[in-house]
C-alpha positions, 0 to 999 in steps of 0.5 A: 437457499440464497442465490447470488447474481453476478454484477452488471457490468453497465450498472458498475461502469455506470456507478464508477463514471458517476464516482469519477465526475463528481469527484471534486478533484480532477476527472483525468486517470492519472497513472500510479507512480512506480517504485524503482526495485533499489528503492524497495530493496533498499526500505527492506535492507533498512528495516532488516538492519533495524530490527537485528539492532533492536534484537541485539538491543534486546538481548543485551549485546548492545549496551544501554546508552542510559 
């Protein structure tokens, strides 16, 4: 039977530090950009509207322009 060992935290920390030091970009950790809830809700509403319009067009309620 094969038993997996937990990752050694010291080795993982050292490997992550090496990745940061060798990266071509800046080595400074930048915070993630926060997206407001209004933008997320707007995207979801627009996606819902477009899916509804597509379904209505597929079912023939909205006539095709050609």
